[in-house]
Structure formats: C-alpha cells, structure tokens
MIRO-266985 format. One record per residue (C-alpha): x negated, y negated, z. Coordinates in steps of 0.2 Angstrom, whole numbers, plus 5000, padded with zeros to 4 digits. Last residue first. Layout:
<nodes>
<node><px>X</px><py>Y</py><pz>Z</pz></node>
...
</nodes>
This chain:
<nodes>
<node><px>5600</px><py>4870</py><pz>5226</pz></node>
<node><px>5603</px><py>4886</py><pz>5237</pz></node>
<node><px>5593</px><py>4880</py><pz>5252</pz></node>
<node><px>5604</px><py>4864</py><pz>5252</pz></node>
<node><px>5620</px><py>4875</py><pz>5255</pz></node>
<node><px>5611</px><py>4882</py><pz>5271</pz></node>
<node><px>5610</px><py>4865</py><pz>5278</pz></node>
<node><px>5628</px><py>4861</py><pz>5274</pz></node>
<node><px>5633</px><py>4877</py><pz>5283</pz></node>
<node><px>5623</px><py>4873</py><pz>5298</pz></node>
<node><px>5631</px><py>4856</py><pz>5299</pz></node>
<node><px>5648</px><py>4863</py><pz>5297</pz></node>
<node><px>5644</px><py>4877</py><pz>5311</pz></node>
<node><px>5638</px><py>4863</py><pz>5322</pz></node>
<node><px>5654</px><py>4853</py><pz>5319</pz></node>
<node><px>5665</px><py>4868</py><pz>5323</pz></node>
<node><px>5655</px><py>4873</py><pz>5339</pz></node>
<node><px>5656</px><py>4856</py><pz>5347</pz></node>
<node><px>5642</px><py>4844</py><pz>5346</pz></node>
<node><px>5634</px><py>4836</py><pz>5361</pz></node>
<node><px>5617</px><py>4829</py><pz>5356</pz></node>
<node><px>5603</px><py>4827</py><pz>5368</pz></node>
<node><px>5602</px><py>4844</py><pz>5377</pz></node>
<node><px>5583</px><py>4842</py><pz>5376</pz></node>
<node><px>5580</px><py>4860</py><pz>5369</pz></node>
<node><px>5595</px><py>4859</py><pz>5358</pz></node>
<node><px>5590</px><py>4842</py><pz>5351</pz></node>
<node><px>5573</px><py>4849</py><pz>5348</pz></node>
<node><px>5579</px><py>4864</py><pz>5339</pz></node>
<node><px>5591</px><py>4853</py><pz>5329</pz></node>
<node><px>5577</px><py>4842</py><pz>5324</pz></node>
<node><px>5565</px><py>4856</py><pz>5319</pz></node>
<node><px>5579</px><py>4864</py><pz>5309</pz></node>
<node><px>5582</px><py>4847</py><pz>5301</pz></node>
<node><px>5564</px><py>4847</py><pz>5296</pz></node>
<node><px>5566</px><py>4864</py><pz>5288</pz></node>
<node><px>5582</px><py>4859</py><pz>5279</pz></node>
<node><px>5574</px><py>4843</py><pz>5272</pz></node>
<node><px>5559</px><py>4853</py><pz>5266</pz></node>
<node><px>5570</px><py>4865</py><pz>5257</pz></node>
<node><px>5579</px><py>4851</py><pz>5249</pz></node>
<node><px>5563</px><py>4843</py><pz>5243</pz></node>
<node><px>5559</px><py>4860</py><pz>5235</pz></node>
<node><px>5545</px><py>4871</py><pz>5240</pz></node>
<node><px>5554</px><py>4886</py><pz>5246</pz></node>
<node><px>5554</px><py>4899</py><pz>5232</pz></node>
<node><px>5538</px><py>4898</py><pz>5223</pz></node>
<node><px>5528</px><py>4889</py><pz>5237</pz></node>
<node><px>5533</px><py>4903</py><pz>5250</pz></node>
<node><px>5515</px><py>4908</py><pz>5255</pz></node>
<node><px>5508</px><py>4890</py><pz>5253</pz></node>
<node><px>5522</px><py>4883</py><pz>5264</pz></node>
<node><px>5520</px><py>4897</py><pz>5276</pz></node>
<node><px>5501</px><py>4894</py><pz>5277</pz></node>
<node><px>5503</px><py>4875</py><pz>5279</pz></node>
<node><px>5516</px><py>4877</py><pz>5293</pz></node>
<node><px>5505</px><py>4889</py><pz>5303</pz></node>
<node><px>5490</px><py>4878</py><pz>5300</pz></node>
<node><px>5499</px><py>4863</py><pz>5307</pz></node>
<node><px>5504</px><py>4873</py><pz>5322</pz></node>
<node><px>5486</px><py>4878</py><pz>5325</pz></node>
<node><px>5480</px><py>4860</py><pz>5323</pz></node>
<node><px>5493</px><py>4854</py><pz>5335</pz></node>
<node><px>5487</px><py>4868</py><pz>5347</pz></node>
<node><px>5469</px><py>4862</py><pz>5345</pz></node>
<node><px>5474</px><py>4844</py><pz>5348</pz></node>
<node><px>5482</px><py>4847</py><pz>5365</pz></node>
<node><px>5494</px><py>4833</py><pz>5371</pz></node>
<node><px>5510</px><py>4835</py><pz>5360</pz></node>
<node><px>5507</px><py>4853</py><pz>5358</pz></node>
<node><px>5507</px><py>4855</py><pz>5377</pz></node>
<node><px>5525</px><py>4848</py><pz>5378</pz></node>
<node><px>5530</px><py>4860</py><pz>5364</pz></node>
<node><px>5522</px><py>4875</py><pz>5373</pz></node>
<node><px>5533</px><py>4871</py><pz>5388</pz></node>
<node><px>5549</px><py>4870</py><pz>5378</pz></node>
<node><px>5545</px><py>4885</py><pz>5367</pz></node>
<node><px>5544</px><py>4896</py><pz>5383</pz></node>
<node><px>5560</px><py>4888</py><pz>5389</pz></node>
<node><px>5569</px><py>4891</py><pz>5373</pz></node>
<node><px>5563</px><py>4909</py><pz>5373</pz></node>
<node><px>5570</px><py>4911</py><pz>5390</pz></node>
<node><px>5587</px><py>4904</py><pz>5386</pz></node>
<node><px>5589</px><py>4914</py><pz>5370</pz></node>
<node><px>5605</px><py>4907</py><pz>5363</pz></node>
<node><px>5597</px><py>4890</py><pz>5359</pz></node>
<node><px>5582</px><py>4899</py><pz>5351</pz></node>
<node><px>5594</px><py>4906</py><pz>5338</pz></node>
<node><px>5595</px><py>4889</py><pz>5329</pz></node>
<node><px>5576</px><py>4889</py><pz>5326</pz></node>
<node><px>5576</px><py>4907</py><pz>5319</pz></node>
<node><px>5591</px><py>4903</py><pz>5308</pz></node>
<node><px>5583</px><py>4888</py><pz>5301</pz></node>
<node><px>5567</px><py>4897</py><pz>5298</pz></node>
<node><px>5575</px><py>4912</py><pz>5290</pz></node>
<node><px>5585</px><py>4900</py><pz>5279</pz></node>
<node><px>5569</px><py>4891</py><pz>5274</pz></node>
<node><px>5561</px><py>4908</py><pz>5270</pz></node>
<node><px>5575</px><py>4913</py><pz>5259</pz></node>
<node><px>5576</px><py>4897</py><pz>5249</pz></node>
<node><px>5577</px><py>4906</py><pz>5232</pz></node>
<node><px>5575</px><py>4925</py><pz>5236</pz></node>
<node><px>5593</px><py>4929</py><pz>5238</pz></node>
<node><px>5597</px><py>4945</py><pz>5247</pz></node>
<node><px>5595</px><py>4939</py><pz>5265</pz></node>
<node><px>5594</px><py>4952</py><pz>5278</pz></node>
<node><px>5576</px><py>4955</py><pz>5276</pz></node>
<node><px>5573</px><py>4936</py><pz>5278</pz></node>
<node><px>5582</px><py>4935</py><pz>5294</pz></node>
<node><px>5571</px><py>4949</py><pz>5301</pz></node>
<node><px>5555</px><py>4940</py><pz>5294</pz></node>
<node><px>5560</px><py>4924</py><pz>5302</pz></node>
<node><px>5563</px><py>4932</py><pz>5319</pz></node>
<node><px>5546</px><py>4941</py><pz>5318</pz></node>
<node><px>5537</px><py>4925</py><pz>5313</pz></node>
<node><px>5545</px><py>4916</py><pz>5328</pz></node>
<node><px>5539</px><py>4930</py><pz>5339</pz></node>
<node><px>5522</px><py>4930</py><pz>5332</pz></node>
<node><px>5522</px><py>4911</py><pz>5334</pz></node>
<node><px>5526</px><py>4913</py><pz>5352</pz></node>
<node><px>5512</px><py>4925</py><pz>5355</pz></node>
<node><px>5500</px><py>4913</py><pz>5346</pz></node>
<node><px>5505</px><py>4900</py><pz>5358</pz></node>
<node><px>5502</px><py>4911</py><pz>5373</pz></node>
<node><px>5485</px><py>4916</py><pz>5365</pz></node>
<node><px>5480</px><py>4897</py><pz>5363</pz></node>
<node><px>5486</px><py>4894</py><pz>5381</pz></node>
<node><px>5475</px><py>4908</py><pz>5387</pz></node>
<node><px>5460</px><py>4902</py><pz>5377</pz></node>
<node><px>5462</px><py>4885</py><pz>5384</pz></node>
<node><px>5463</px><py>4891</py><pz>5401</pz></node>
<node><px>5446</px><py>4899</py><pz>5399</pz></node>
<node><px>5438</px><py>4917</py><pz>5397</pz></node>
<node><px>5455</px><py>4925</py><pz>5392</pz></node>
<node><px>5454</px><py>4944</py><pz>5392</pz></node>
<node><px>5439</px><py>4947</py><pz>5402</pz></node>
<node><px>5443</px><py>4931</py><pz>5412</pz></node>
<node><px>5459</px><py>4939</py><pz>5418</pz></node>
<node><px>5451</px><py>4955</py><pz>5424</pz></node>
<node><px>5438</px><py>4944</py><pz>5433</pz></node>
<node><px>5452</px><py>4934</py><pz>5441</pz></node>
<node><px>5459</px><py>4951</py><pz>5447</pz></node>
<node><px>5476</px><py>4956</py><pz>5440</pz></node>
<node><px>5490</px><py>4955</py><pz>5452</pz></node>
<node><px>5500</px><py>4946</py><pz>5439</pz></node>
<node><px>5505</px><py>4931</py><pz>5450</pz></node>
<node><px>5488</px><py>4929</py><pz>5458</pz></node>
<node><px>5478</px><py>4930</py><pz>5441</pz></node>
<node><px>5491</px><py>4918</py><pz>5433</pz></node>
<node><px>5489</px><py>4906</py><pz>5447</pz></node>
<node><px>5470</px><py>4907</py><pz>5448</pz></node>
<node><px>5469</px><py>4905</py><pz>5429</pz></node>
<node><px>5480</px><py>4890</py><pz>5430</pz></node>
<node><px>5497</px><py>4888</py><pz>5422</pz></node>
<node><px>5506</px><py>4877</py><pz>5435</pz></node>
<node><px>5502</px><py>4862</py><pz>5424</pz></node>
<node><px>5512</px><py>4870</py><pz>5411</pz></node>
<node><px>5528</px><py>4868</py><pz>5420</pz></node>
<node><px>5535</px><py>4877</py><pz>5436</pz></node>
<node><px>5548</px><py>4890</py><pz>5430</pz></node>
<node><px>5545</px><py>4890</py><pz>5411</pz></node>
<node><px>5526</px><py>4888</py><pz>5412</pz></node>
<node><px>5524</px><py>4901</py><pz>5426</pz></node>
<node><px>5535</px><py>4913</py><pz>5416</pz></node>
<node><px>5524</px><py>4910</py><pz>5400</pz></node>
<node><px>5508</px><py>4913</py><pz>5410</pz></node>
<node><px>5516</px><py>4929</py><pz>5418</pz></node>
<node><px>5521</px><py>4936</py><pz>5401</pz></node>
<node><px>5503</px><py>4932</py><pz>5394</pz></node>
<node><px>5495</px><py>4941</py><pz>5408</pz></node>
<node><px>5506</px><py>4956</py><pz>5405</pz></node>
<node><px>5502</px><py>4956</py><pz>5387</pz></node>
<node><px>5483</px><py>4956</py><pz>5391</pz></node>
<node><px>5486</px><py>4970</py><pz>5404</pz></node>
<node><px>5495</px><py>4981</py><pz>5391</pz></node>
<node><px>5483</px><py>4978</py><pz>5377</pz></node>
</nodes>
C-alpha cells in the first residue's frame, strides 16, 4: 500500500505544480522513483491513476465531514454542516485546495469522474435523507460548493466579518 500511496502523492503534486496535463505515467514513474512496471502494477492506465487520485480526495473529504459530524451534537442538518465546514476548510489548506483545483478541472472534461462525483453526492443524499433532505439543506450544500469555487478562483473578495456572517446564516439554515 505504501508504494500505491506514494504514487498518488506524486501524481497530486505534479497536478498541483504543473497541471493535470503533466500527470503522465512516465512523469509519475520518474518523479516517484518507481519503475514504470511498478506503476503499471498499481495503475494499469492514466485513467485508473486519475480515478484513484479522485477517490483519495473523496476519502479525505469524507474524513473531514465525518470529523465535523462527530463534533456536532444536533442530528438534523449534521451532514450538511459537516459538508459546509469541510468545503470551507479547504481555503485554509493550500495543498488540499490545489489538489481539488486540478481534479475539478478534470471533472469538467472526464465523464467517468463526473459520474463518480454524481454517485458520491447521490450516496450521501440517500444516507442522510432523514436529516438532510430539506430544501434549506440543499441550498446550504450548493452554497458551500459555490463558496469553495470562489475561494479556489479567488473571485470574491470578502472580509472576515462578512464571511463569518454568511457562514453563520448558512448554518442557521441547517437548523430549519
């Protein structure tokens, strides 16, 4: 498992430093010091490497959401608040945000990754249907996506007070 994780970390680093086009099997093999045969043992194609990288990021997102949910005593809206806080926390994790930035660009062009994201969203929606299926919860999750994208692009200048007010209002919506 160690070699597989090392290959994923190298692929993520190459993507964040040089863009997704730089993530080739040869580049990952060379930068990791793992033979191409060793790389192909773990990832028989570039698409499988990208899917594994995406899965790794989703696992990190799930872990961040679960951590936030464990600290939240109120069941109603707990997943949505966890999702909101996990998305907002990416701004303060420059490497995590860079990793997501590159994968997001690939999501726009790769149908299989869009499908995997769609499945992740659907699975969470089904899992938390009893606590997070209100229109208000959907508004908060979609707003979280928008805030994350704005943070990623640096498109909206918002002072800390205005951001805190916005987040507070979104959290309030999860309690309705």
